[in-house]
C-alpha positions as CSV (number, residue, x, y, z in Angstrom):
1,M,-77.7,-37.1,11.6
2,F,-75.0,-39.2,10.3
3,A,-73.3,-39.1,6.8
4,S,-74.6,-41.8,4.1
5,P,-71.5,-44.4,3.2
6,A,-71.6,-43.2,-0.3
7,S,-70.7,-39.0,0.8
8,S,-68.3,-40.4,3.0
9,S,-66.3,-42.3,0.6
10,S,-66.5,-39.3,-1.5
11,S,-65.0,-37.0,1.0
12,S,-62.5,-38.8,1.5
13,S,-61.6,-39.5,-2.2
14,S,-61.9,-35.6,-2.4
15,S,-59.2,-35.5,0.6
16,S,-57.1,-37.2,-1.0
17,S,-57.5,-35.7,-4.0
18,S,-56.9,-32.8,-2.6
19,S,-54.1,-33.8,-0.5
20,S,-52.4,-35.3,-3.4
21,R,-52.6,-31.7,-5.2
22,S,-50.7,-29.6,-2.8
23,R,-48.0,-32.0,-2.7
24,P,-45.0,-31.3,-4.4
25,V,-44.4,-33.4,-7.9
26,H,-41.0,-33.6,-9.7
27,A,-41.7,-33.2,-12.9
28,A,-39.4,-36.1,-14.1
29,S,-40.3,-38.8,-11.5
30,L,-43.7,-37.5,-10.7
31,V,-43.5,-38.7,-7.4
32,D,-42.6,-35.8,-4.1
33,P,-39.0,-35.0,-4.5
34,A,-38.2,-35.4,-0.9
35,T,-38.4,-39.4,-1.3
36,H,-35.2,-38.7,-3.9
37,A,-31.2,-38.5,-2.7
38,P,-30.1,-35.2,-2.8
39,A,-27.1,-36.5,-5.3
40,L,-30.2,-37.3,-7.5
41,L,-31.5,-33.9,-7.4
42,Q,-28.2,-31.9,-8.4
43,L,-28.1,-34.6,-11.4
44,L,-31.3,-33.6,-12.1
45,D,-30.3,-29.1,-12.2
46,I,-26.8,-30.3,-14.5
47,K,-26.7,-28.5,-17.8
48,I,-26.5,-30.8,-20.5
49,L,-25.0,-28.8,-23.0
50,D,-21.8,-27.8,-20.6
51,G,-18.4,-28.5,-22.1
52,H,-17.8,-30.9,-18.8
53,V,-21.1,-32.6,-19.4
54,I,-20.5,-33.3,-23.4
55,E,-16.9,-34.7,-22.2
56,Y,-18.3,-37.0,-20.0
57,V,-20.9,-38.4,-22.3
58,V,-18.0,-38.9,-24.8
59,D,-15.9,-40.8,-22.2
60,C,-18.8,-43.3,-21.8
61,V,-19.4,-43.4,-25.5
62,S,-16.1,-44.2,-26.1
63,E,-15.6,-47.1,-23.6
64,T,-18.4,-49.0,-24.4
65,A,-17.7,-48.8,-28.4
66,D,-13.4,-49.3,-27.6
67,H,-15.2,-52.5,-25.6
68,A,-17.5,-53.8,-28.3
69,L,-14.7,-53.6,-31.0
70,N,-12.6,-55.4,-29.1
71,R,-14.8,-58.3,-28.4
72,A,-15.3,-58.4,-32.1
73,H,-11.7,-58.3,-33.0
74,P,-10.2,-60.6,-30.2
75,S,-7.5,-61.3,-31.7
76,L,-6.5,-57.6,-31.8
77,P,-4.3,-55.9,-28.7
78,R,-6.4,-54.5,-25.6
79,R,-6.2,-50.4,-27.0
80,S,-8.4,-48.2,-28.9
81,V,-9.0,-49.3,-32.3
82,L,-11.0,-45.9,-33.3
83,P,-9.0,-44.1,-35.9
84,S,-6.9,-41.1,-35.1
85,P,-8.9,-41.2,-31.6
86,S,-7.7,-37.4,-30.3
87,S,-9.5,-35.9,-33.9
88,Y,-12.1,-38.8,-33.9
89,R,-13.5,-37.9,-30.4
90,A,-13.9,-34.0,-31.1
91,K,-15.6,-34.5,-34.1
92,F,-18.5,-36.6,-32.7
93,A,-18.2,-34.0,-29.3
94,A,-19.3,-31.3,-32.0
95,F,-22.1,-34.5,-33.0
96,A,-23.2,-35.0,-29.8
97,H,-23.7,-31.0,-29.1
98,T,-25.4,-30.6,-32.0
99,V,-28.1,-33.6,-31.4
100,L,-28.7,-32.9,-27.6
101,S,-29.4,-29.2,-28.8
102,R,-31.5,-29.9,-31.6
103,A,-33.6,-32.4,-30.4
104,E,-34.2,-30.6,-27.0
105,V,-33.1,-33.0,-24.6
106,T,-33.4,-33.1,-21.2
107,P,-31.2,-34.3,-17.8
108,P,-33.5,-37.0,-17.1
109,T,-33.1,-38.3,-20.4
110,L,-29.9,-37.9,-20.7
111,L,-29.1,-39.4,-17.2
112,V,-31.4,-42.4,-18.3
113,A,-29.4,-42.7,-22.0
114,L,-25.8,-42.8,-19.7
115,V,-27.5,-45.7,-17.6
116,Y,-28.3,-48.3,-20.7
117,I,-24.7,-47.4,-22.5
118,A,-23.3,-48.7,-19.3
119,R,-26.3,-51.5,-19.3
120,A,-24.7,-52.5,-22.9
121,R,-21.5,-52.6,-22.4
122,P,-21.0,-56.2,-21.5
123,H,-23.4,-57.4,-24.5
124,I,-22.9,-55.3,-27.4
125,S,-20.5,-56.0,-30.6
126,I,-20.2,-53.4,-33.2
127,A,-18.5,-55.0,-36.5
128,L,-17.7,-51.6,-38.4
129,E,-15.4,-49.0,-37.0
130,Q,-17.4,-46.2,-39.0
131,W,-20.3,-44.4,-37.0
132,A,-19.3,-46.8,-33.8
133,L,-19.6,-44.2,-31.6
134,E,-22.6,-42.1,-33.5
135,R,-24.9,-45.5,-33.2
136,V,-24.2,-46.3,-30.1
137,F,-25.1,-43.0,-28.4
138,L,-28.4,-42.5,-30.7
139,G,-29.5,-46.2,-29.9
140,A,-29.1,-45.4,-26.2
141,L,-30.7,-41.4,-26.5
142,I,-33.9,-42.6,-28.9
143,V,-34.7,-45.5,-26.3
144,A,-34.5,-43.4,-23.6
145,S,-36.0,-40.5,-24.9
146,K,-39.1,-42.8,-26.2
147,Y,-39.8,-44.5,-22.8
148,T,-39.2,-41.5,-20.4
149,N,-41.7,-39.1,-22.6
150,D,-45.0,-39.7,-23.3
151,S,-44.7,-37.7,-26.4
152,S,-41.2,-38.2,-28.4
153,L,-39.6,-37.4,-31.5
154,K,-40.2,-39.3,-34.7
155,N,-37.5,-41.2,-36.6
156,V,-38.0,-38.6,-39.5
157,H,-37.3,-36.0,-36.9
158,W,-34.2,-37.4,-35.2
159,A,-32.8,-38.2,-38.8
160,L,-32.8,-34.2,-39.2
161,C,-31.7,-33.9,-35.9
162,T,-28.4,-35.9,-36.7
163,G,-28.1,-34.4,-40.3
164,V,-26.0,-37.5,-41.2
165,F,-28.3,-40.6,-40.8
166,G,-31.6,-41.4,-42.8
167,K,-35.4,-42.9,-41.5
168,R,-34.3,-46.1,-42.1
169,D,-30.7,-46.1,-40.2
170,I,-32.8,-44.4,-37.4
171,G,-34.6,-47.3,-37.1
172,R,-32.6,-49.7,-37.5
173,I,-30.0,-48.7,-34.7
174,E,-33.0,-48.1,-32.1
175,R,-33.8,-51.7,-32.6
176,E,-30.2,-52.9,-32.6
177,F,-29.9,-51.7,-29.4
178,L,-33.0,-52.8,-28.1
179,E,-31.9,-56.2,-28.7
180,V,-28.7,-55.6,-26.7
181,L,-30.6,-54.3,-23.8
182,D,-32.6,-57.7,-24.1
183,W,-35.9,-54.9,-23.4
184,E,-34.7,-54.4,-19.9
185,L,-35.7,-50.9,-19.6
186,G,-36.5,-50.0,-16.0
187,V,-34.3,-47.6,-14.5
188,G,-33.6,-47.1,-10.3
189,E,-32.3,-44.2,-8.4
190,G,-29.1,-46.3,-7.6
191,D,-28.6,-46.6,-11.9
192,L,-28.6,-42.8,-12.0
193,V,-26.5,-41.9,-9.0
194,V,-23.6,-43.6,-10.3
195,H,-23.0,-40.8,-12.4
196,H,-23.1,-38.5,-9.8
197,E,-19.0,-38.3,-9.5
198,G,-18.3,-37.7,-13.3
199,L,-21.1,-35.2,-13.9
200,V,-21.2,-32.7,-11.0
201,G,-17.3,-33.4,-9.8
202,A,-16.7,-32.5,-13.6
203,A,-18.9,-29.3,-13.3
204,E,-17.2,-28.0,-9.7
205,K,-13.9,-29.0,-11.5
206,A,-14.9,-27.1,-14.4
207,F,-15.8,-24.1,-12.4
208,L,-12.9,-23.9,-10.8
209,A,-10.7,-24.0,-13.8
210,S,-12.8,-21.2,-15.1
211,R,-11.8,-19.4,-11.7
212,K,-8.4,-20.2,-12.0
213,P,-7.1,-17.4,-13.5
214,L,-8.9,-15.0,-11.4
215,L,-7.7,-16.7,-8.1
216,A,-4.1,-16.7,-10.1
217,L,-4.4,-13.0,-10.9
218,R,-5.4,-11.7,-7.4
219,L,-2.9,-13.9,-5.4
220,A,-0.4,-12.1,-8.0
221,Q,-1.5,-8.7,-6.7
222,E,-1.9,-9.6,-3.4
223,A,1.6,-10.4,-3.5
224,S,2.6,-7.1,-5.2
225,R,1.0,-5.3,-2.7
226,R,2.4,-7.2,0.7
227,G,6.2,-6.8,-1.4
228,K,5.3,-3.1,-1.8
229,V,4.6,-2.8,2.0
230,V,7.5,-4.7,3.0
231,S,9.9,-2.6,1.2
232,A,8.3,0.1,2.5
233,E,9.1,-1.0,6.1
234,C,12.8,-2.0,5.2
235,R,13.3,1.7,3.6
236,P,16.1,3.1,5.9
237,T,14.7,6.5,7.7
238,P,16.4,9.5,5.8
239,T,18.8,11.5,8.0
240,P,19.3,15.1,8.1
241,P,21.8,16.6,5.4
242,A,25.2,17.8,7.4
243,Y,25.0,21.8,7.0
244,L,28.5,23.1,6.3
245,T,27.3,25.7,8.5
246,P,24.8,26.7,10.9
247,P,21.5,26.3,9.7
248,P,19.6,29.9,10.1
249,S,17.9,28.9,13.4
250,C,21.3,28.3,14.8
251,V,22.8,31.5,13.4
252,H,19.9,33.4,14.7
253,H,20.5,32.2,18.3
254,Q,24.2,32.6,18.3
255,G,23.9,36.5,17.1
256,R,21.8,37.5,20.2
257,R,24.3,37.0,22.9
258,P,23.8,37.3,26.5
259,S,24.4,41.3,27.4
260,V,27.2,41.0,30.1
261,P,25.9,43.1,33.3
262,E,27.1,46.0,34.0
263,L,29.8,46.1,36.7
264,V,27.8,48.4,40.0
265,P,29.9,48.6,42.8
266,S,28.7,47.0,47.0
267,S,29.1,50.5,48.2
268,P,30.8,53.1,47.0
269,Q,33.1,53.5,50.5
270,S,34.4,50.1,49.7
271,S,35.4,51.1,46.1
272,L,36.6,54.7,46.8
273,A,38.9,53.3,49.8
274,S,40.8,51.8,47.1
275,M,41.5,54.2,45.3
276,S,44.3,56.2,47.7
277,P,45.3,59.0,46.8
278,R,49.3,59.7,45.8
279,T,51.2,61.0,48.5
280,P,52.9,64.1,48.4
281,Y,56.2,65.0,48.0
282,S,56.5,68.1,50.5
283,H,54.9,70.1,52.8
284,L,54.3,72.6,50.4
285,D,51.8,69.8,48.5
286,M,50.2,69.3,51.7
287,D,48.8,72.6,53.2
288,V,45.8,73.2,50.8
289,D,43.5,74.9,51.5
290,V,39.5,74.0,50.3
291,A,37.3,76.9,49.4
292,A,34.3,76.2,49.7
293,P,31.9,74.9,47.2
294,S,29.5,77.4,45.4
295,A,26.2,76.7,43.7
296,H,28.5,77.5,40.1
297,S,31.1,75.4,41.0
298,Y,29.2,72.2,40.2
299,A,27.7,70.8,36.8
300,V,25.1,68.4,37.8
301,S,22.1,67.7,36.3
302,K,19.1,67.6,37.7
303,P,18.1,64.2,39.3
304,S,14.9,63.1,40.9
305,Q,14.2,63.7,44.4
306,A,15.4,60.1,45.5
307,Q,18.5,60.1,43.4
308,S,19.4,63.7,44.5
309,H,19.3,62.8,48.0
310,G,21.5,59.6,47.7
311,Q,23.4,61.5,45.3
312,G,24.3,64.2,47.9
313,N,24.9,61.5,50.7
314,K,27.1,59.9,48.4
315,F,29.2,63.2,47.5
316,H,29.4,63.6,51.2
317,D,30.8,60.5,51.4
318,L,33.4,60.9,48.9
319,L,34.9,64.4,50.1
320,R,35.3,62.4,54.1
321,S,37.4,59.7,51.7
322,F,39.8,62.1,50.8
323,P,42.9,63.1,53.1
324,L,42.6,67.0,53.4
325,P,46.0,68.8,53.0
326,R,46.5,71.5,55.4
327,H,46.6,75.4,54.7
328,S,49.6,76.4,52.4
329,H,51.1,80.2,52.6
330,A,49.0,82.1,50.7
331,A,47.7,80.3,47.5
332,S,44.2,78.7,48.0
333,Y,43.0,76.0,45.6
334,A,39.2,75.0,44.6
335,I,39.1,71.3,43.9
336,Q,35.8,71.1,41.2
337,V,33.9,67.7,41.2
338,D,31.5,66.9,38.2
339,L,28.8,64.6,39.5
């Protein structure tokens, strides 16, 4: 019913081993990444062959070498004693890039090497200026590689990576650097995070510098586009051209003048009454015999029934409006009226 102590211990060990296997482990520190600071994890993701990383390594090595050379020559003023610093730095930057590339150095190894370079600064003393930067850099890098890796390059391989130093030179550089450090090779998280600002900040600056031309181009394009919009808004509205002659539409409307309405008398009596006959001069003129109108004495077109009835009434009204003269002696006159 009850498990034996041996079986319980074996089950607990198996459960602990399975739980340890399920936990993620960082390849550089061999512990859970959750226990590390976020800044340290950012440092472990740097690309060591980038230009800003190489420049930072050159700065760290140059400061340590200058400090060591000034300690060896205290009578000299506090300045860089390296010959032609600009050209020498460029040459050393190419050397460091070559060694890091050939040796396939990982970010953890490079970070530990930077810690060793800063740690050796108060204690190192260099008598010869020749190959000063290269010796400081190689001593820290070889010791860091052998301390952080179970399997590391041999001295003969490091000599091949440099292309300058031999196997014996590499051995002597390693021993001298270990003596400067006094064999203190332990590295803490705080020692590594010190370089976060120089490496990650330099990476951000390099990224912004690489994006600066593109950003400037976009800003110029945006300014040009806004300038075009403003100029288009400020452009005056074109006024229509003044025609010397009226436009065709106006001529068309002017040609169609309104027709004058025909004058229609209000009533035939008023219009005919205004046309009074001439006053006769003698009684002979007054005696006029009016013959009865015949059917052949009128040349009148045949109107419609309504119009003929109206015209007949108008004709009788017209005859009544004229003063009829009396009969003369023997002459009779017929008055013909055309309608």
